NUDO-929092 format. One line per 8 residues: number of its first residue (from 1); their letters; for each residue z, y, x of C-alpha. Coordinates in steps of 0.05 Angstrom, whole numbers, plus 5000, padded with zeros to 4 digits. Example, Ala and Ser with C-alpha at 12.3 -4.5 7.8 and 13.67 -1.06 7.14 Angstrom:
BEGIN
1) as) 5156 4910 5246  5143 4979 5273
//
This chain:
BEGIN
1) xxxxxxxx) 5196 4628 4828  5185 4662 4896  5178 4737 4902  5109 4767 4905  5131 4809 4965  5194 4797 5006  5215 4837 5067  5276 4818 5106
9) xxxxxxxx) 5306 4861 5162  5239 4894 5177  5237 4946 5232  5180 4983 5267  5172 5036 5320  5112 5074 5347  5122 5069 5422  5196 5085 5425
17) xxxxxxxx) 5202 5126 5361  5235 5084 5305  5200 5093 5238  5232 5037 5197  5298 5003 5212  5326 4941 5179  5288 4947 5113  5300 4890 5063
25) xxxxxxxx) 5273 4884 4991  5238 4838 4943  5185 4851 4890  5179 4800 4834  5119 4786 4790  5115 4839 4735  5157 4891 4774  5132 4962 4780
33) xxxxxxxx) 5148 4993 4847  5139 5062 4876  5148 5080 4949  5170 5152 4956  5194 5194 5014  5178 5253 5059  5116 5259 5103  5127 5216 5164
41) xxxxxxxx) 5180 5175 5128  5145 5108 5139  5111 5095 5072  5042 5080 5100  5072 5043 5159  5110 4998 5110  5045 4982 5073  5009 4968 5138
49) xxxxxxxx) 5065 4920 5158  5060 4885 5090  4985 4876 5101  4992 4852 5173  4955 4913 5199  5015 4930 5243  5064 4883 5275  5139 4896 5270
57) xxxxxxxx) 5204 4859 5273  5235 4820 5216  5204 4773 5164  5152 4788 5111  5130 4739 5058  5073 4746 5007  5075 4699 4947  5128 4658 4982
65) xxxxxxxx) 5088 4648 5046  5104 4679 5114  5055 4735 5129  5030 4701 5192  5005 4641 5152  4984 4676 5087  4912 4661 5069  4903 4683 4997
73) xxxxxxxx) 4881 4755 5011  4840 4757 4947  4907 4767 4911  4918 4833 4949  4886 4900 4936  4892 4960 4983  4857 5027 4986  4874 5068 5048
81) xxxxxxxx) 4890 5142 5042  4831 5160 5087  4777 5109 5098  4707 5125 5123  4654 5098 5076  4618 5065 5134  4680 5023 5149  4705 5008 5079
89) xxxxxxxx) 4641 5009 5038  4680 5045 4983  4650 5113 4970  4710 5150 4940  4779 5171 4965  4846 5146 4938  4855 5215 4906  4789 5207 4869
97) xxxxxxxx) 4809 5138 4844  4874 5166 4815  4838 5224 4784  4788 5177 4751  4845 5148 4711  4851 5216 4677  4779 5213 4651  4800 5171 4591
105) xxxxxxxx) 4842 5228 4566  4787 5280 4575  4727 5241 4551  4666 5216 4589  4624 5261 4631  4683 5297 4664  4673 5306 4739  4727 5294 4791
113) xxxxxx) 4726 5368 4809  4740 5385 4736  4797 5335 4734  4829 5367 4796  4838 5430 4754  4876 5393 4699
//
């Protein structure tokens, strides 16, 4: 069974500033993955590369297909850190989506601002 995500020797630079160099990994169905690192460490850039929003070096496959020929985008979900409502059509931030997950623990009718205090 092919990996859900496979990156092989992926590199990227903004102008002449390297951000990612020779990154290789695979994510299989059922895996849980976290991307952690300092500000400016390349986390968002890596996600943009995986979605084809940026072009880098190396090879990326989604569901066994090379990124350049991948067509099954309905299998992919992505919520940008900052996305104007007018562009995305989604009226809440990524932070608010995460905080909404806490509402089950605190009962219905809890506002996002109240959850931020938890």
